[in-house]
N, C-alpha and C positions, 0 to 999 in steps of 0.2 A: 678624418673623424676623431683623431686623438685630441682630447681636451687638455688645455693648459690648466693646471690646478690653481685654485685661488687661495689655497691654504698652505701652511708650512708642512712639508713632508719630513717626518722624522726618520732617523736611522732605524733599520729593522733589527729587532732582537731575534737572533736565529733560534733561540730556545723556544719551543712550542709549549706554551702554558695553557692554551685553550681556555683562558679565564672566562670568556663570555658564556661558557656552557656549565660552569660549576653550579650555578643557581637556576638553570633553566628547568622550569617545572610546569609549564603551561599544558593543560589537558585539552583534548579535542573539543569537549563540550563547552569549556570556557572560551576557547577561541571562536567557536560557532556562535555563542551567546554575544560575544563582542561584535561579530559581523552583523548579527541581527539588529544591533543598535543603529547601523548605518545603511544596510542593504536590504531592500524590500524583496520578498519572495526568494526564489532560487534555493529552496530548502535542500533539495537533493545535492546540488552543486556545492553548497556551503558545507554540508556534512562530509562529502568526499574530500574536498580541498582542505578543510580545517583538520580533518583526521590525518590525512596523508602528510601534510606539512608538519604537524606536531610530531607524528611518528618519525619523520625524517630527522628532525633535530634531536629528538630523544635517542634515536639510533646512533647519531653522531656522538652524542654525549657518552652513551654507554660504550661505544667502540673506542673512543679516545681515553676514557678514564678507567676502563676495566683493568684490574690488576694483572690479569693473565694476558700478556702481550704475545704469547706463543700462538694464539689462535689467529691464523692468517686468512680466515674466511673472507672471500671477496665482498667488498661493500657495494651493495646494489642500491642505487638512488631511486627515489619515488618521483622521477620526472613526470610532469603532468601535461596532458594534451587536453586543451579546452576548446569545445565546439559550441558556438552559439551566435545568434544574430547580433548586429551592431547595436551599440547603445544599451546593453543589458547589465553592464557593470563588471565585465571580465577583468579589465586592467585595474579598475578601482578596488576590487576585492583583494587582488594580490598586493597592491600598494598598502592597503590597510593592514594586511597580515605582516608585511615586512616592517612596517612602522611599529606594530604591536610587539613583535619579537625583538626588534632592535638590530636588524641585519641590513646591510646595504642592498639596494634594489636598483637595477638598471633595466631600461626598456629599449628595445630596438624594433625596427620594422624589417621583416624578412626580405622585402622587395629591395632594400637598400644594399644588400650584401651580395657578394659573388664568391666563388670558390677560392680565388687567388687575390681578390681585392682590386683587380684592374678594371672591373665594371663599376663596382660600388665600394663599400667599406669592407674591411677584413673582418671575418667572424671573430677573430681574436681581439679586435678592438673593444667588443662588448665586455670581454673578460677584464681587459685593462681598465675599463670604466669602473668596474667594481672597486678596483684599488683606489681610484680617486674619490669615489663615493664614500669609501671608508676612511677618508682623510689620511691616506697613506699608511693605514694600519693593515699590514699584510695578513696578520692573523684573522682579523675580522673579515677582510675581503674574501678569504677562501671559504667562508660560510654564507656568502651572499646568495641572492636570487636574481637570475637572469630571465627576463620576460621578453619573448620574441613574438610580436604580433604579426598579423597578415600571413601566417604560416601557410595558409591554403594557397597563397599566390606562388609558392615555390613547388607546388605539385606539378610533375611533368605532364605535359599534354599528350605525350606519346607520339607527337608528329615532328619532333625536332630532328634535323639532320646534322650530324657532327656533335661536338661537345656542347652540352646544355649548361653553360656556365651560370645562368641565372636561376636555374631550377634544380635539377638533379645534382648539379655541382655543389650547390649550397647545402643540400641535404648531406652529401658526402663529407663536406668540409666541417659539418657540425658533429659528425660521429665521434671523433676523438674528444672534443670538449665535453660532450654529453656524458662520457664515462670518466676518463681521467687523462689529462695531458698537462704539460708544463707550458705556460704562456709567459714569455719574457715581458717585463714591464718596461716600456720605453720612457725614459726620464727626460723631460724637457731640459734644454741646455742650461738654463738658469739654476737648476737644482742639482747639477752634477757634483759640486763640491760636497754635498751632503752624503754622497755615495762613493767618495774616493778614498782609497786606502794607500798609505805610504809603504813602499817596499824598502828593504835594507839599503839598496844603492840609490835611494832618493827618487826612484821612479814612482809615478802615480798610476795606480791601477784602479779602474772603475769596477765597483762591486756589481755583480750581475744579480738582478732581482727577478725571481720567477714566481708566478702564482699557479698553484696546483688546483685543478678543477674537480678533484675527487669528491669534495663535499659541496660543490656549488650546485644548487638546485635549479634546473631548467624547466621553465613553463612556457609552452607555446599555445597560441590561440588563433582562431580565425572564424569567419562566418560560414565557410564551406558551402557556397552556393552550388547546387547540383548534386551534393552528396546524398540528399534525401531520395533522389531518384534511383541512385545506385542501391541504397538500402531497400527501398520499396520493391525494386525489381527482384532482389535476392529473396526477400520475404515471400513475395508472391510465387516465386519459383519453388520455394520450399513448402509452399502451401500451408502456412500456419493458420489454422482454422480460427483461432480467437481474434486474429487481426481482421480477417474477413468479416467476422461477426460484428466487431466494433465499427469497421468502416461502413457497413451497411446502414448504420444509424447516421443519417445525414447531419444531425446536430453536433456530432462529436468529430473534432478534428484531431487526427493522430500526429504527434510529433515523432516522425520516423527516426530522427537523430538519436533518440533514446535507445534504439536497437543497434547502434553502430558496433561493428566488430573491426579488429585490426585488418582483416581481409578487405573490408569495404574501403579503408584508408589506402590500402595498396592499390585497389582498383581505381581509386580517385587520382592516383599518380605519385604516391610516396614509395620510396625504397623500403623493402622489408626490414633491412637493417635499421633504418631510421625509425620506423614505427616501433620496432622492438626495443628501442631505447626509452620508450614511454609506457611504463606498465600501468599508468593511471589515466583514465579518460573521464572527464567531467563534462556534462551537457548543461548549457544554460537555456532556459525557456524564454520565449518572447514575452515581453511585458504586457499585461492586460491594462485596460483603462483604469481599473481600481488600483492596480499597483503603481501606475504613474501618479495617481492622486496621492497615494501613501508616501511616495518619494517626496513630493512637494510638501506634504503635511508633517513630515519628520523634522523635528526641530534641529536635527544635526545635518540637514541636507545642505551641501555646499552651494547648490544652484541658487536657492532662495537667499541664503546668507550673503553670498557675493553680490546679489542684486541690491540687497539692503545696504551693503557697504558702499556701492556706487552712489546711492542717494545720500548716505551719511556724510560724504565729503562736502556736501552742500548744507549740512545740518538739517536734513529732511529725514524724518522717521517714516519708514515704510511698514505697513501691516497689511495682511491678506485675509479676506473672509474665506470661509470654507467653500462657498459656492464659486468664488473666483478661481480657486485652485482646482475645483472639479471641472470647470469650463476649460481651463488651460490643459488639464489632463485629457479631456475629450478631444481637443484639437490636436494634441500631440499624438494621440493614439491613431488618428486618421493618417498622420504623416508616415507612420510605420518605420520610424528610425530610432525607436526606443527612447531612453532618457535624454539622448542628445537633442531631441526636438524641444524639450522643456526649456532649456536655456535660450534657444533661438526664438521661441515664441514669447518668452518673457521680455527679451530685448525688443522684439518687434512691437509689443504692446507698450512698453514703458519708456523707450527712448524719447518720444515726443514730450513726455512729462519731465524726463531728466533734463531736457533742453530748456523747457519753459518755466518750470516751477521755481528754480533759483532766482529768476528775475522778478517773481511775484512775491518774494519774501514769505512764502508758505513753508512751514517747518514740519508738515505731516502730509501723508497721503494714505488713505484707506483704499486698497485695491479691491474693487467689487466685481461682480459678474458683469455689471453694466460697462465697466471700463474695459474688460476683456473683449466684450462683444463689439464695442464701438469706441475705441480710445479717443479718436479725434473729436467726436461729438461731446464727450465728457470734458475733454481738455478745453474745448471752446467755451463750454458753460462755466468752467472754473475760471478761465481768463476773464470772462465778463463779470462774474461775481465771486471773486476769490475768498471773500469773508462770509459767504452764505453758510448758515448753520448746517446745511445738508452735508457739506464736506467733512465737518467735524463729527457729525453723527456717523457717517460712513467709517471714519477712522476709528471711533470708539467701538463700533460694531466689529471691525476687523481685529482690534486689540483684544476684545472679549473672546473672539474665536481663537486667536493665537494663544491666549492664556489657557483656554480650555484644552487646546492641543498639547500644550506643555504639561498641564495637569494629568491628562490621559497617559502621556509618555512616562511621567514620573511614577504614576500608579503601577504601571507595568515594570518600571525599572526598580521599584522598591525591593523586590525580591533579590535583585542582583547585588545590592549593597546592604542586605539585611544583616550580614556578619558584623557590620559596623554598628548596628542597632541605631542607626540614624532615622529618626521619624520625620516625615515631611509634614510639619505643622502648617497651618495657613500662613503664618508669618514667614516661614522658611520658603514656602512656595512663592510668596511675594518677593522675597529677596533674590531667589534664584531667577525669577522672571525679570526682575529689575536689571540684574547683571547681564542676562541674555539679551535684553533689549538695548541697554545703554552701550554695550560693547560690540553688539552684533557678532557674537561668537556662537559656536556650537553649544547646544544646551548641556552636553556632557561636560564641557569646560566650565560652564557656570556652576553646574552641580559639583564638580570637583573642587572648585574654589571654596564653596560653602562647606563641603565635606572636610577639606583640609583645615579650615578654621574650627569646625566642630571637634576634630581630632586634637587640635591644639588646646581646646578647652578641657578635654578629657585628660590630656597630658598635664595641664596645670593642676587639676584635682590630685593627680598622683604625686606631682612634685610637692604640693602643699602637705600631703600626708607624710612624705618622707622627711620633710623639714620640721613638722610640728607634732608628729606622732599621734595625730587623730585625723579623721577623714571629713572632708566637706564634699557635698554633691550638689551641683547646680540643678535645680528643677528645670523642666522643659521650658517654662516661661522665662526663667532666668537665662537659659541658653539663647533663647530668641532675642532677649535684650542685649546680650553680649554680641551676638552675630550682627544685629542691626547697627550697633554702635561702631564696631570695628570696620564694617563695610562702609558705612556712611562717612566716618571721620578718618578712615585709612590708618587706624591705630593697630599696634601689635596686640595679639590676644593676651599674652603674659603680662605686659605692662598695664593693660586696661583692667584685667582681673585683679592684679596686685594693687592698683590704685583704689579699688573698691573694697577688697578684703582687708587692706591695711587699716581702713577706718573701723572695721569690725573686730580687729585683732584682740583687743582687750575683752570685749564682750564674748567672743568665741572661746577664749581661754576660760572665762568665767563659767560659761555653759559646760565646758568640759570638766573643770575642777569641782565646781559646787554641785552641778546637776548630773554629773557623770555621763554626759553625752559623748559617745565615741564617734557617732556619725551625725553631722549637722547638715540639714538640707537648707540651701540658700535659694530663696525665690526672688522674683523680680523686684519685690518691695525693698530688698536690701540695697538695690541700686538707686531707687528713688528716694527712700527715707530710711537710712540705716537704723536710726533710733527707734522708729516705729516697728521695724522688723524685729529688733531685739525684744521690745515690749511684748509683741505678739508671741514670739517664740517662748518667752518665759511663762506665758499662760497655757502653753500646750501641756 
């Protein structure tokens, strides 16, 4: 299971600076808002996980950087137990968090491990993988996240005779890493010279590198089939009246997993010591049909974006109508495998088009409800009349729906970047949508590109003031003109602004000296007709 690194491994500095935590300031509400941009639903799970992971890293920061080193209070980790059906975004959520925080993340399957490694992989291999994920940065690796999936599969059945190396044995093997242990990093032979130290008598001694798991966060997850029955039996035995009252209403389905206790997990087949290492339990809900639609309609959704990229290699642009996405969500909901069904259904519907359209020299496809319901019927019609106006009409309708989805998303997103005071004008919406479509990237990345250019414009205004001792402010329409020009022609913001402002330099100084203007507002006219702009300004 040991990976051979693809990157250069540098010598480890034994002095622990913990530099990655000096500026860690992420708050739980901010992390939850970030997850909302990518993950539909799961409000309660998002709140618990975002809060406890933020608290974990803030606690590490305070523990390491506090001036009073005499306090030797034991560091207790917020290891997390995740329970929820397949395809609801358990792994995806943790990956997003690790990416946002900037810590290494490794994922393993609990069924692949054994207590000693002679059945499957060694538990410690996962810890070693953190080191390689951190590009050989030991300091960074010790603050990573280990995600162990299918954890329900190592619950003891209670029927095993002799040592249970694939279940209870794995639980026991995990106990030490879950709290604190030293794991030796096995260095591939080609990298030995980087870790060799010369001794006085000319002997070469290999430097031992170990990774301490004290601050490594462990998150385990599983679907836990059969756990609901254990919880249900306990609740009925306890005679909780409010549950009986809810259950009597046939239209209400109770998610019993929400009432899980550590004792239920012990009854499911986990060791008490193992359960005790996970103070946090988060429950994921099954996805509804509406939530499956919201996943597809989210402009940051990787499922749809990747399908578009498949077609883009043939220079075919793909767009989806709302009713097509709703129909896909409806089919996926019936399959009862969560979001995983969405990608499978998309492939089933679109592979025939992916095969045929490149040979027809068609560079667009509007995916409609009609295509979802009977792809071969529509493909046959397209093959017979590839240039019929109907196909272009479908594509434009799908484009319009996509643009509306982008606009709705940005309206919601506006409050998240309000601190930058960036206004989404119609022109900026058009530019963001253009980047999103042309590059087939997450909408957040397209937005970040425009936001980065907007910040550069603001920086140019400040640089101009420092140099000339008076202020210029680009009006919103001028900012739109600059953004459009630099995106279209791939110019630098500073060089483009400088090329325009230099033509106005004499006139701007005249306005400052003669008319006493300390702040001059530059609108889009200055870019189109500098002389006319100055004439109009003098009349103000």
